[in-house]
All heavy atoms as a GROMACS GRO file, in nm:
protein
  579
    1MET      N    1   0.164   1.535   2.428
    1MET     CA    2   0.157   1.468   2.308
    1MET      C    3   0.117   1.564   2.194
    1MET      O    4   0.015   1.634   2.215
    1MET     CB    5   0.078   1.355   2.311
    1MET     CG    6   0.092   1.262   2.192
    1MET     SD    7   0.005   1.107   2.229
    1MET     CE    8  -0.018   1.050   2.073
    2GLU      N    9   0.201   1.579   2.099
    2GLU     CA   10   0.168   1.674   1.987
    2GLU      C   11   0.060   1.617   1.890
    2GLU      O   12   0.064   1.499   1.864
    2GLU     CB   13   0.294   1.708   1.905
    2GLU     CG   14   0.390   1.792   1.996
    2GLU     CD   15   0.520   1.827   1.908
    2GLU    OE1   16   0.507   1.836   1.782
    2GLU    OE2   17   0.617   1.851   1.968
    3ASP      N   18  -0.012   1.706   1.834
    3ASP     CA   19  -0.106   1.670   1.730
    3ASP      C   20  -0.033   1.661   1.602
    3ASP      O   21   0.042   1.751   1.567
    3ASP     CB   22  -0.229   1.772   1.722
    3ASP     CG   23  -0.322   1.759   1.842
    3ASP    OD1   24  -0.318   1.652   1.895
    3ASP    OD2   25  -0.384   1.860   1.869
    4GLN      N   26  -0.051   1.552   1.525
    4GLN     CA   27   0.012   1.552   1.398
    4GLN      C   28  -0.070   1.596   1.286
    4GLN      O   29  -0.196   1.552   1.286
    4GLN     CB   30   0.060   1.406   1.368
    4GLN     CG   31   0.165   1.347   1.467
    4GLN     CD   32   0.207   1.204   1.440
    4GLN    OE1   33   0.143   1.146   1.354
    4GLN    NE2   34   0.307   1.162   1.506
    5GLU      N   35  -0.030   1.676   1.205
    5GLU     CA   36  -0.108   1.722   1.084
    5GLU      C   37  -0.096   1.626   0.968
    5GLU      O   38   0.014   1.579   0.942
    5GLU     CB   39  -0.065   1.864   1.041
    5GLU     CG   40  -0.082   1.968   1.146
    5GLU     CD   41  -0.046   2.112   1.092
    5GLU    OE1   42  -0.058   2.120   0.966
    5GLU    OE2   43  -0.010   2.192   1.170
    6ILE      N   44  -0.199   1.606   0.906
    6ILE     CA   45  -0.194   1.523   0.790
    6ILE      C   46  -0.140   1.607   0.671
    6ILE      O   47  -0.201   1.707   0.635
    6ILE     CB   48  -0.340   1.469   0.746
    6ILE    CG1   49  -0.386   1.383   0.862
    6ILE    CG2   50  -0.338   1.390   0.617
    6ILE    CD1   51  -0.534   1.332   0.844
    7LYS      N   52  -0.025   1.554   0.612
    7LYS     CA   53   0.032   1.633   0.512
    7LYS      C   54  -0.010   1.604   0.367
    7LYS      O   55   0.005   1.676   0.278
    7LYS     CB   56   0.193   1.615   0.512
    7LYS     CG   57   0.249   1.672   0.636
    7LYS     CD   58   0.393   1.652   0.646
    7LYS     CE   59   0.449   1.709   0.779
    7LYS     NZ   60   0.592   1.684   0.787
    8GLY      N   61  -0.064   1.485   0.360
    8GLY     CA   62  -0.118   1.436   0.225
    8GLY      C   63  -0.188   1.310   0.235
    8GLY      O   64  -0.190   1.241   0.335
    9PHE      N   65  -0.245   1.269   0.121
    9PHE     CA   66  -0.327   1.147   0.114
    9PHE      C   67  -0.223   1.031   0.101
    9PHE      O   68  -0.132   1.035   0.017
    9PHE     CB   69  -0.418   1.146   0.004
    9PHE     CG   70  -0.506   1.023  -0.002
    9PHE    CD1   71  -0.603   1.005   0.086
    9PHE    CD2   72  -0.475   0.932  -0.101
    9PHE    CE1   73  -0.686   0.896   0.074
    9PHE    CE2   74  -0.564   0.811  -0.106
    9PHE     CZ   75  -0.654   0.797  -0.023
   10SER      N   76  -0.244   0.919   0.170
   10SER     CA   77  -0.146   0.799   0.170
   10SER      C   78  -0.210   0.696   0.077
   10SER      O   79  -0.298   0.617   0.115
   10SER     CB   80  -0.122   0.747   0.307
   10SER     OG   81  -0.051   0.633   0.298
   11TRP      N   82  -0.157   0.684  -0.041
   11TRP     CA   83  -0.207   0.587  -0.136
   11TRP      C   84  -0.164   0.450  -0.094
   11TRP      O   85  -0.226   0.349  -0.110
   11TRP     CB   86  -0.152   0.618  -0.271
   11TRP     CG   87  -0.217   0.720  -0.348
   11TRP    CD1   88  -0.182   0.853  -0.364
   11TRP    CD2   89  -0.359   0.716  -0.408
   11TRP    NE1   90  -0.277   0.928  -0.423
   11TRP    CE2   91  -0.378   0.844  -0.460
   11TRP    CE3   92  -0.442   0.615  -0.428
   11TRP    CZ2   93  -0.491   0.872  -0.529
   11TRP    CZ3   94  -0.563   0.647  -0.505
   11TRP    CH2   95  -0.579   0.770  -0.547
   12THR      N   96  -0.042   0.438  -0.027
   12THR     CA   97   0.013   0.318   0.021
   12THR      C   98  -0.084   0.255   0.123
   12THR      O   99  -0.121   0.138   0.109
   12THR     CB  100   0.146   0.334   0.085
   12THR    OG1  101   0.224   0.404  -0.012
   12THR    CG2  102   0.214   0.203   0.128
   13SER      N  103  -0.134   0.332   0.213
   13SER     CA  104  -0.224   0.285   0.316
   13SER      C  105  -0.357   0.238   0.255
   13SER      O  106  -0.414   0.142   0.296
   13SER     CB  107  -0.257   0.395   0.424
   13SER     OG  108  -0.133   0.424   0.490
   14LEU      N  109  -0.409   0.319   0.162
   14LEU     CA  110  -0.532   0.282   0.096
   14LEU      C  111  -0.519   0.147   0.029
   14LEU      O  112  -0.612   0.059   0.040
   14LEU     CB  113  -0.571   0.391  -0.006
   14LEU     CG  114  -0.692   0.358  -0.097
   14LEU    CD1  115  -0.819   0.374  -0.017
   14LEU    CD2  116  -0.690   0.436  -0.218
   15PHE      N  117  -0.415   0.123  -0.042
   15PHE     CA  118  -0.405  -0.005  -0.118
   15PHE      C  119  -0.386  -0.124  -0.025
   15PHE      O  120  -0.432  -0.223  -0.046
   15PHE     CB  121  -0.279   0.002  -0.221
   15PHE     CG  122  -0.313   0.092  -0.338
   15PHE    CD1  123  -0.215   0.178  -0.380
   15PHE    CD2  124  -0.433   0.085  -0.406
   15PHE    CE1  125  -0.238   0.264  -0.488
   15PHE    CE2  126  -0.455   0.168  -0.516
   15PHE     CZ  127  -0.358   0.253  -0.557
   16PHE      N  128  -0.309  -0.100   0.080
   16PHE     CA  129  -0.288  -0.213   0.174
   16PHE      C  130  -0.413  -0.245   0.255
   16PHE      O  131  -0.455  -0.361   0.262
   16PHE     CB  132  -0.173  -0.178   0.277
   16PHE     CG  133  -0.033  -0.197   0.219
   16PHE    CD1  134   0.066  -0.107   0.238
   16PHE    CD2  135  -0.002  -0.324   0.157
   16PHE    CE1  136   0.193  -0.131   0.190
   16PHE    CE2  137   0.122  -0.341   0.115
   16PHE     CZ  138   0.223  -0.248   0.125
   17VAL      N  139  -0.488  -0.139   0.290
   17VAL     CA  140  -0.615  -0.169   0.361
   17VAL      C  141  -0.715  -0.236   0.271
   17VAL      O  142  -0.783  -0.329   0.314
   17VAL     CB  143  -0.657  -0.032   0.431
   17VAL    CG1  144  -0.801  -0.057   0.478
   17VAL    CG2  145  -0.578   0.012   0.545
   18THR      N  146  -0.718  -0.186   0.153
   18THR     CA  147  -0.820  -0.236   0.055
   18THR      C  148  -0.784  -0.386   0.022
   18THR      O  149  -0.872  -0.483   0.024
   18THR     CB  150  -0.815  -0.161  -0.075
   18THR    OG1  151  -0.846  -0.022  -0.045
   18THR    CG2  152  -0.912  -0.220  -0.184
   19GLY      N  153  -0.653  -0.414   0.002
   19GLY     CA  154  -0.606  -0.552  -0.032
   19GLY      C  155  -0.630  -0.646   0.082
   19GLY      O  156  -0.684  -0.755   0.057
   20ILE      N  157  -0.598  -0.607   0.204
   20ILE     CA  158  -0.615  -0.699   0.323
   20ILE      C  159  -0.778  -0.719   0.347
   20ILE      O  160  -0.816  -0.828   0.377
   20ILE     CB  161  -0.554  -0.637   0.446
   20ILE    CG1  162  -0.395  -0.648   0.424
   20ILE    CG2  163  -0.596  -0.706   0.567
   20ILE    CD1  164  -0.318  -0.572   0.528
   21SER      N  165  -0.848  -0.611   0.324
   21SER     CA  166  -0.991  -0.626   0.352
   21SER      C  167  -1.055  -0.720   0.252
   21SER      O  168  -1.140  -0.810   0.286
   21SER     CB  169  -1.065  -0.488   0.342
   21SER     OG  170  -1.011  -0.398   0.436
   22PHE      N  171  -1.023  -0.705   0.131
   22PHE     CA  172  -1.070  -0.794   0.021
   22PHE      C  173  -1.022  -0.938   0.044
   22PHE      O  174  -1.098  -1.037   0.027
   22PHE     CB  175  -1.030  -0.746  -0.124
   22PHE     CG  176  -1.132  -0.656  -0.174
   22PHE    CD1  177  -1.118  -0.516  -0.163
   22PHE    CD2  178  -1.241  -0.696  -0.245
   22PHE    CE1  179  -1.214  -0.428  -0.214
   22PHE    CE2  180  -1.336  -0.608  -0.313
   22PHE     CZ  181  -1.317  -0.475  -0.286
   23LEU      N  182  -0.903  -0.954   0.090
   23LEU     CA  183  -0.850  -1.079   0.113
   23LEU      C  184  -0.923  -1.159   0.222
   23LEU      O  185  -0.955  -1.267   0.213
   23LEU     CB  186  -0.695  -1.083   0.133
   23LEU     CG  187  -0.615  -1.210   0.130
   23LEU    CD1  188  -0.632  -1.273  -0.016
   23LEU    CD2  189  -0.473  -1.185   0.159
   24LEU      N  190  -0.947  -1.079   0.341
   24LEU     CA  191  -1.013  -1.134   0.446
   24LEU      C  192  -1.164  -1.168   0.414
   24LEU      O  193  -1.209  -1.276   0.458
   24LEU     CB  194  -1.011  -1.038   0.566
   24LEU     CG  195  -0.871  -1.026   0.633
   24LEU    CD1  196  -0.880  -0.917   0.739
   24LEU    CD2  197  -0.826  -1.152   0.700
   25PHE      N  198  -1.231  -1.082   0.339
   25PHE     CA  199  -1.361  -1.112   0.297
   25PHE      C  200  -1.366  -1.230   0.201
   25PHE      O  201  -1.465  -1.308   0.212
   25PHE     CB  202  -1.424  -0.983   0.232
   25PHE     CG  203  -1.578  -0.993   0.208
   25PHE    CD1  204  -1.662  -1.001   0.315
   25PHE    CD2  205  -1.623  -0.998   0.085
   25PHE    CE1  206  -1.792  -1.014   0.292
   25PHE    CE2  207  -1.760  -1.013   0.065
   25PHE     CZ  208  -1.843  -1.020   0.171
   26SER      N  209  -1.267  -1.246   0.118
   26SER     CA  210  -1.262  -1.366   0.030
   26SER      C  211  -1.250  -1.495   0.118
   26SER      O  212  -1.313  -1.589   0.083
   26SER     CB  213  -1.147  -1.351  -0.057
   26SER     OG  214  -1.125  -1.460  -0.138
   27PHE      N  215  -1.167  -1.497   0.225
   27PHE     CA  216  -1.157  -1.610   0.309
   27PHE      C  217  -1.282  -1.642   0.381
   27PHE      O  218  -1.319  -1.757   0.395
   27PHE     CB  219  -1.042  -1.588   0.413
   27PHE     CG  220  -0.910  -1.605   0.351
   27PHE    CD1  221  -0.800  -1.516   0.389
   27PHE    CD2  222  -0.872  -1.710   0.260
   27PHE    CE1  223  -0.678  -1.527   0.328
   27PHE    CE2  224  -0.751  -1.720   0.202
   27PHE     CZ  225  -0.653  -1.631   0.239
   28VAL      N  226  -1.354  -1.533   0.418
   28VAL     CA  227  -1.492  -1.558   0.484
   28VAL      C  228  -1.588  -1.624   0.381
   28VAL      O  229  -1.662  -1.719   0.411
   28VAL     CB  230  -1.552  -1.428   0.539
   28VAL    CG1  231  -1.692  -1.437   0.579
   28VAL    CG2  232  -1.470  -1.373   0.653
   29LEU      N  233  -1.588  -1.580   0.250
   29LEU     CA  234  -1.665  -1.633   0.154
   29LEU      C  235  -1.629  -1.779   0.122
   29LEU      O  236  -1.713  -1.867   0.093
   29LEU     CB  237  -1.674  -1.550   0.027
   29LEU     CG  238  -1.754  -1.420   0.040
   29LEU    CD1  239  -1.741  -1.343  -0.096
   29LEU    CD2  240  -1.898  -1.449   0.071
   30GLN      N  241  -1.499  -1.800   0.127
   30GLN     CA  242  -1.452  -1.931   0.097
   30GLN      C  243  -1.501  -2.029   0.209
   30GLN      O  244  -1.533  -2.146   0.190
   30GLN     CB  245  -1.294  -1.931   0.092
   30GLN     CG  246  -1.239  -2.073   0.061
   30GLN     CD  247  -1.089  -2.064   0.048
   30GLN    OE1  248  -1.031  -1.968   0.090
   30GLN    NE2  249  -1.032  -2.166  -0.007
   31PHE      N  250  -1.507  -1.985   0.332
   31PHE     CA  251  -1.556  -2.064   0.436
   31PHE      C  252  -1.704  -2.087   0.427
   31PHE      O  253  -1.757  -2.197   0.467
   31PHE     CB  254  -1.531  -1.986   0.569
   31PHE     CG  255  -1.577  -2.056   0.689
   31PHE    CD1  256  -1.509  -2.172   0.741
   31PHE    CD2  257  -1.692  -2.014   0.764
   31PHE    CE1  258  -1.563  -2.241   0.848
   31PHE    CE2  259  -1.738  -2.079   0.878
   31PHE     CZ  260  -1.678  -2.183   0.920
   32LEU      N  261  -1.776  -2.006   0.357
   32LEU     CA  262  -1.921  -2.013   0.336
   32LEU      C  263  -1.948  -2.094   0.204
   32LEU      O  264  -2.061  -2.094   0.167
   32LEU     CB  265  -1.990  -1.886   0.343
   32LEU     CG  266  -1.989  -1.811   0.474
   32LEU    CD1  267  -2.039  -1.664   0.458
   32LEU    CD2  268  -2.058  -1.880   0.584
   33ASP      N  269  -1.850  -2.134   0.132
   33ASP     CA  270  -1.854  -2.206   0.002
   33ASP      C  271  -1.922  -2.119  -0.106
   33ASP      O  272  -2.012  -2.156  -0.179
   33ASP     CB  273  -1.932  -2.335   0.020
   33ASP     CG  274  -1.852  -2.438   0.093
   33ASP    OD1  275  -1.729  -2.430   0.090
   33ASP    OD2  276  -1.918  -2.523   0.158
   34GLU      N  277  -1.875  -1.997  -0.121
   34GLU     CA  278  -1.929  -1.910  -0.213
   34GLU      C  279  -1.813  -1.869  -0.319
   34GLU      O  280  -1.707  -1.889  -0.288
   34GLU     CB  281  -1.977  -1.771  -0.153
   34GLU     CG  282  -2.092  -1.783  -0.064
   34GLU     CD  283  -2.226  -1.825  -0.147
   34GLU    OE1  284  -2.238  -1.771  -0.257
   34GLU    OE2  285  -2.304  -1.895  -0.081
   35ALA      N  286  -1.857  -1.824  -0.433
   35ALA     CA  287  -1.761  -1.788  -0.533
   35ALA      C  288  -1.687  -1.655  -0.482
   35ALA      O  289  -1.759  -1.562  -0.448
   35ALA     CB  290  -1.825  -1.757  -0.666
   36HIS      N  291  -1.557  -1.656  -0.505
   36HIS     CA  292  -1.484  -1.542  -0.447
   36HIS      C  293  -1.360  -1.511  -0.529
   36HIS      O  294  -1.267  -1.440  -0.483
   36HIS     CB  295  -1.443  -1.576  -0.299
   36HIS     CG  296  -1.348  -1.697  -0.294
   36HIS    ND1  297  -1.408  -1.822  -0.292
   36HIS    CD2  298  -1.219  -1.706  -0.288
   36HIS    CE1  299  -1.313  -1.903  -0.279
   36HIS    NE2  300  -1.197  -1.854  -0.277
   37LEU      N  301  -1.346  -1.566  -0.650
   37LEU     CA  302  -1.227  -1.545  -0.734
   37LEU      C  303  -1.207  -1.400  -0.767
   37LEU      O  304  -1.086  -1.352  -0.763
   37LEU     CB  305  -1.241  -1.625  -0.862
   37LEU     CG  306  -1.116  -1.634  -0.949
   37LEU    CD1  307  -1.002  -1.688  -0.868
   37LEU    CD2  308  -1.144  -1.706  -1.074
   38LEU      N  309  -1.305  -1.321  -0.793
   38LEU     CA  310  -1.290  -1.177  -0.817
   38LEU      C  311  -1.235  -1.106  -0.701
   38LEU      O  312  -1.150  -1.018  -0.716
   38LEU     CB  313  -1.429  -1.116  -0.868
   38LEU     CG  314  -1.426  -0.971  -0.901
   38LEU    CD1  315  -1.330  -0.947  -1.023
   38LEU    CD2  316  -1.563  -0.914  -0.928
   39LEU      N  317  -1.274  -1.135  -0.582
   39LEU     CA  318  -1.235  -1.068  -0.465
   39LEU      C  319  -1.092  -1.101  -0.443
   39LEU      O  320  -1.006  -1.006  -0.399
   39LEU     CB  321  -1.308  -1.106  -0.339
   39LEU     CG  322  -1.456  -1.066  -0.342
   39LEU    CD1  323  -1.531  -1.114  -0.216
   39LEU    CD2  324  -1.473  -0.919  -0.353
   40GLN      N  325  -1.046  -1.222  -0.467
   40GLN     CA  326  -0.900  -1.253  -0.454
   40GLN      C  327  -0.817  -1.172  -0.555
   40GLN      O  328  -0.711  -1.134  -0.519
   40GLN     CB  329  -0.874  -1.403  -0.476
   40GLN     CG  330  -0.914  -1.484  -0.354
   40GLN     CD  331  -0.890  -1.634  -0.368
   40GLN    OE1  332  -0.868  -1.677  -0.481
   40GLN    NE2  333  -0.895  -1.707  -0.267
   41ARG      N  334  -0.860  -1.162  -0.673
   41ARG     CA  335  -0.794  -1.089  -0.778
   41ARG      C  336  -0.776  -0.940  -0.739
   41ARG      O  337  -0.673  -0.877  -0.745
   41ARG     CB  338  -0.859  -1.097  -0.911
   41ARG     CG  339  -0.836  -1.245  -0.983
   41ARG     CD  340  -0.904  -1.244  -1.112
   41ARG     NE  341  -0.889  -1.383  -1.168
   41ARG     CZ  342  -0.939  -1.418  -1.277
   41ARG    NH1  343  -1.012  -1.337  -1.347
   41ARG    NH2  344  -0.916  -1.540  -1.327
   42ILE      N  345  -0.884  -0.887  -0.685
   42ILE     CA  346  -0.882  -0.745  -0.652
   42ILE      C  347  -0.789  -0.728  -0.529
   42ILE      O  348  -0.702  -0.623  -0.528
   42ILE     CB  349  -1.020  -0.701  -0.609
   42ILE    CG1  350  -1.116  -0.689  -0.733
   42ILE    CG2  351  -1.024  -0.551  -0.539
   42ILE    CD1  352  -1.264  -0.663  -0.702
   43SER      N  353  -0.784  -0.823  -0.438
   43SER     CA  354  -0.700  -0.813  -0.324
   43SER      C  355  -0.545  -0.819  -0.366
   43SER      O  356  -0.466  -0.742  -0.317
   43SER     CB  357  -0.733  -0.916  -0.217
   43SER     OG  358  -0.703  -1.044  -0.265
   44PHE      N  359  -0.523  -0.912  -0.458
   44PHE     CA  360  -0.376  -0.925  -0.501
   44PHE      C  361  -0.334  -0.800  -0.580
   44PHE      O  362  -0.225  -0.757  -0.561
   44PHE     CB  363  -0.362  -1.054  -0.580
   44PHE     CG  364  -0.380  -1.178  -0.505
   44PHE    CD1  365  -0.440  -1.284  -0.547
   44PHE    CD2  366  -0.317  -1.185  -0.370
   44PHE    CE1  367  -0.452  -1.401  -0.477
   44PHE    CE2  368  -0.334  -1.297  -0.295
   44PHE     CZ  369  -0.405  -1.411  -0.347
   45VAL      N  370  -0.422  -0.743  -0.665
   45VAL     CA  371  -0.393  -0.628  -0.733
   45VAL      C  372  -0.366  -0.512  -0.642
   45VAL      O  373  -0.274  -0.433  -0.656
   45VAL     CB  374  -0.494  -0.587  -0.838
   45VAL    CG1  375  -0.481  -0.445  -0.902
   45VAL    CG2  376  -0.496  -0.689  -0.950
   46ALA      N  377  -0.457  -0.488  -0.541
   46ALA     CA  378  -0.446  -0.382  -0.451
   46ALA      C  379  -0.316  -0.401  -0.361
   46ALA      O  380  -0.250  -0.298  -0.339
   46ALA     CB  381  -0.564  -0.375  -0.362
   47LEU      N  382  -0.288  -0.518  -0.318
   47LEU     CA  383  -0.160  -0.539  -0.240
   47LEU      C  384  -0.038  -0.510  -0.326
   47LEU      O  385   0.051  -0.459  -0.280
   47LEU     CB  386  -0.164  -0.682  -0.180
   47LEU     CG  387  -0.252  -0.708  -0.066
   47LEU    CD1  388  -0.254  -0.855  -0.026
   47LEU    CD2  389  -0.222  -0.626   0.053
   48GLY      N  390  -0.048  -0.549  -0.451
   48GLY     CA  391   0.064  -0.525  -0.544
   48GLY      C  392   0.084  -0.380  -0.564
   48GLY      O  393   0.196  -0.323  -0.568
   49LEU      N  394  -0.031  -0.303  -0.581
   49LEU     CA  395  -0.013  -0.161  -0.593
   49LEU      C  396   0.037  -0.100  -0.465
   49LEU      O  397   0.113   0.001  -0.465
   49LEU     CB  398  -0.148  -0.102  -0.637
   49LEU     CG  399  -0.197  -0.123  -0.771
   49LEU    CD1  400  -0.344  -0.079  -0.794
   49LEU    CD2  401  -0.110  -0.060  -0.877
   50GLY      N  402  -0.003  -0.149  -0.349
   50GLY     CA  403   0.045  -0.101  -0.234
   50GLY      C  404   0.202  -0.116  -0.208
   50GLY      O  405   0.268  -0.033  -0.166
   51ILE      N  406   0.254  -0.230  -0.258
   51ILE     CA  407   0.390  -0.260  -0.253
   51ILE      C  408   0.465  -0.165  -0.346
   51ILE      O  409   0.571  -0.105  -0.306
   51ILE     CB  410   0.422  -0.410  -0.296
   51ILE    CG1  411   0.371  -0.496  -0.170
   51ILE    CG2  412   0.569  -0.434  -0.312
   51ILE    CD1  413   0.372  -0.644  -0.208
   52LEU      N  414   0.403  -0.148  -0.467
   52LEU     CA  415   0.467  -0.038  -0.557
   52LEU      C  416   0.469   0.096  -0.506
   52LEU      O  417   0.568   0.168  -0.513
   52LEU     CB  418   0.395  -0.048  -0.696
   52LEU     CG  419   0.426  -0.168  -0.778
   52LEU    CD1  420   0.335  -0.169  -0.905
   52LEU    CD2  421   0.569  -0.188  -0.819
   53ALA      N  422   0.353   0.136  -0.437
   53ALA     CA  423   0.355   0.269  -0.383
   53ALA      C  424   0.455   0.278  -0.270
   53ALA      O  425   0.522   0.386  -0.254
   53ALA     CB  426   0.218   0.298  -0.333
   54PHE      N  427   0.476   0.176  -0.186
   54PHE     CA  428   0.566   0.178  -0.074
   54PHE      C  429   0.710   0.191  -0.129
   54PHE      O  430   0.787   0.273  -0.083
   54PHE     CB  431   0.560   0.064   0.011
   54PHE     CG  432   0.670   0.042   0.111
   54PHE    CD1  433   0.660   0.123   0.226
   54PHE    CD2  434   0.766  -0.044   0.088
   54PHE    CE1  435   0.762   0.121   0.325
   54PHE    CE2  436   0.873  -0.054   0.189
   54PHE     CZ  437   0.864   0.024   0.300
   55LEU      N  438   0.740   0.107  -0.235
   55LEU     CA  439   0.869   0.116  -0.297
   55LEU      C  440   0.900   0.252  -0.355
   55LEU      O  441   1.016   0.295  -0.354
   55LEU     CB  442   0.889   0.004  -0.400
   55LEU     CG  443   0.903  -0.142  -0.350
   55LEU    CD1  444   0.897  -0.245  -0.455
   55LEU    CD2  445   1.024  -0.154  -0.246
   56ASN      N  446   0.802   0.305  -0.426
   56ASN     CA  447   0.818   0.444  -0.485
   56ASN      C  448   0.850   0.542  -0.373
   56ASN      O  449   0.941   0.621  -0.399
   56ASN     CB  450   0.687   0.479  -0.553
   56ASN     CG  451   0.698   0.611  -0.626
   56ASN    OD1  452   0.803   0.660  -0.671
   56ASN    ND2  453   0.587   0.680  -0.639
   57THR      N  454   0.779   0.543  -0.273
   57THR     CA  455   0.808   0.642  -0.155
   57THR      C  456   0.944   0.617  -0.099
   57THR      O  457   1.020   0.710  -0.081
   57THR     CB  458   0.698   0.627  -0.050
   57THR    OG1  459   0.573   0.636  -0.103
   57THR    CG2  460   0.726   0.726   0.068
   58TRP      N  461   0.976   0.500  -0.071
   58TRP     CA  462   1.103   0.459  -0.013
   58TRP      C  463   1.218   0.487  -0.101
   58TRP      O  464   1.314   0.555  -0.056
   58TRP     CB  465   1.099   0.302   0.025
   58TRP     CG  466   1.230   0.267   0.084
   58TRP    CD1  467   1.282   0.300   0.215
   58TRP    CD2  468   1.320   0.169   0.038
   58TRP    NE1  469   1.396   0.233   0.240
   58TRP    CE2  470   1.424   0.155   0.130
   58TRP    CE3  471   1.337   0.103  -0.077
   58TRP    CZ2  472   1.530   0.069   0.111
   58TRP    CZ3  473   1.443   0.018  -0.093
   58TRP    CH2  474   1.533  -0.001  -0.002
   59LEU      N  475   1.214   0.457  -0.227
   59LEU     CA  476   1.323   0.483  -0.329
   59LEU      C  477   1.331   0.640  -0.362
   59LEU      O  478   1.446   0.681  -0.366
   59LEU     CB  479   1.299   0.403  -0.459
   59LEU     CG  480   1.318   0.259  -0.444
   59LEU    CD1  481   1.291   0.199  -0.576
   59LEU    CD2  482   1.470   0.232  -0.415
   60SER      N  483   1.224   0.704  -0.354
   60SER     CA  484   1.232   0.853  -0.387
   60SER      C  485   1.305   0.916  -0.263
   60SER      O  486   1.380   1.026  -0.292
   60SER     CB  487   1.089   0.915  -0.411
   60SER     OG  488   1.014   0.896  -0.290
   61LYS      N  489   1.277   0.876  -0.143
   61LYS     CA  490   1.362   0.936  -0.027
   61LYS      C  491   1.501   0.903  -0.039
   61LYS      O  492   1.580   0.987  -0.004
   61LYS     CB  493   1.294   0.874   0.103
   61LYS     CG  494   1.152   0.944   0.134
   61LYS     CD  495   1.100   0.875   0.264
   61LYS     CE  496   0.959   0.940   0.282
   61LYS     NZ  497   0.908   0.876   0.418
   62LYS      N  498   1.538   0.779  -0.081
   62LYS     CA  499   1.676   0.747  -0.089
   62LYS      C  500   1.749   0.829  -0.195
   62LYS      O  501   1.852   0.876  -0.181
   62LYS     CB  502   1.685   0.597  -0.126
   62LYS     CG  503   1.661   0.495  -0.017
   62LYS     CD  504   1.784   0.467   0.052
   62LYS     CE  505   1.767   0.349   0.138
   62LYS     NZ  506   1.865   0.332   0.232
   63VAL      N  507   1.687   0.844  -0.312
   63VAL     CA  508   1.741   0.913  -0.424
   63VAL      C  509   1.747   1.067  -0.377
   63VAL      O  510   1.853   1.133  -0.415
   63VAL     CB  511   1.657   0.906  -0.551
   63VAL    CG1  512   1.700   1.004  -0.653
   63VAL    CG2  513   1.671   0.759  -0.599
   64ALA      N  514   1.651   1.116  -0.315
   64ALA     CA  515   1.656   1.263  -0.266
   64ALA      C  516   1.768   1.278  -0.173
   64ALA      O  517   1.831   1.386  -0.171
   64ALA     CB  518   1.519   1.306  -0.217
   65GLY      N  519   1.779   1.184  -0.081
   65GLY     CA  520   1.894   1.193   0.020
   65GLY      C  521   2.029   1.183  -0.048
   65GLY      O  522   2.123   1.254  -0.005
   66ASN      N  523   2.052   1.105  -0.162
   66ASN     CA  524   2.171   1.102  -0.219
   66ASN      C  525   2.205   1.223  -0.302
   66ASN      O  526   2.316   1.263  -0.306
   66ASN     CB  527   2.178   0.968  -0.315
   66ASN     CG  528   2.181   0.844  -0.237
   66ASN    OD1  529   2.223   0.840  -0.122
   66ASN    ND2  530   2.149   0.727  -0.305
   67LYS      N  531   2.101   1.285  -0.363
   67LYS     CA  532   2.123   1.405  -0.444
   67LYS      C  533   2.168   1.514  -0.349
   67LYS      O  534   2.256   1.600  -0.385
   67LYS     CB  535   2.005   1.447  -0.521
   67LYS     CG  536   1.983   1.359  -0.631
   67LYS     CD  537   1.860   1.398  -0.718
   67LYS     CE  538   1.845   1.314  -0.841
   67LYS     NZ  539   1.740   1.360  -0.918
   68SER      N  540   2.120   1.530  -0.223
   68SER     CA  541   2.152   1.637  -0.132
   68SER      C  542   2.297   1.616  -0.088
   68SER      O  543   2.358   1.717  -0.070
   68SER     CB  544   2.057   1.640  -0.016
   68SER     OG  545   2.071   1.527   0.058
   69THR      N  546   2.348   1.499  -0.071
   69THR     CA  547   2.485   1.488  -0.023
   69THR      C  548   2.577   1.502  -0.147
   69THR      O  549   2.685   1.560  -0.116
   69THR     CB  550   2.504   1.339   0.030
   69THR    OG1  551   2.468   1.244  -0.061
   69THR    CG2  552   2.423   1.318   0.150
   70VAL      N  553   2.541   1.472  -0.265
   70VAL     CA  554   2.621   1.496  -0.372
   70VAL      C  555   2.632   1.638  -0.413
   70VAL      O  556   2.743   1.697  -0.445
   70VAL     CB  557   2.572   1.410  -0.503
   70VAL    CG1  558   2.650   1.450  -0.625
   70VAL    CG2  559   2.587   1.262  -0.472
   71SER      N  560   2.527   1.716  -0.407
   71SER     CA  561   2.523   1.849  -0.447
   71SER      C  562   2.587   1.944  -0.352
   71SER      O  563   2.620   2.066  -0.375
   71SER     CB  564   2.379   1.897  -0.475
   71SER     OG  565   2.302   1.891  -0.356
   72SER      N  566   2.619   1.897  -0.231
   72SER     CA  567   2.683   1.981  -0.121
   72SER      C  568   2.830   1.990  -0.139
   72SER      O  569   2.898   2.058  -0.060
   72SER     CB  570   2.648   1.926   0.012
   72SER     OG  571   2.707   1.807   0.030
   73ASP      N  572   2.892   1.938  -0.243
   73ASP     CA  573   3.036   1.941  -0.264
   73ASP      C  574   3.087   2.086  -0.292
   73ASP      O  575   3.057   2.162  -0.340
   73ASP     CB  576   3.088   1.854  -0.378
   73ASP     CG  577   3.071   1.707  -0.326
   73ASP    OD1  578   3.071   1.686  -0.207
   73ASP    OD2  579   3.063   1.619  -0.416
   0.00000   0.00000   0.00000
């Protein structure tokens, strides 16, 4: 099995992990009847940023792939 080198920092993973962590912690606080509105807002913002980062990565690969096939004419 080959060792994989880290090529760069993954903002997508950071936002998804942060969003899911805050959301789970918010549910735990809700179970304990504590105020948790700020944590829910943070989790939704982080998950939204994670989705945007994922779409940015995905669309940039699609556009880069299309430009390479067009320029090879």
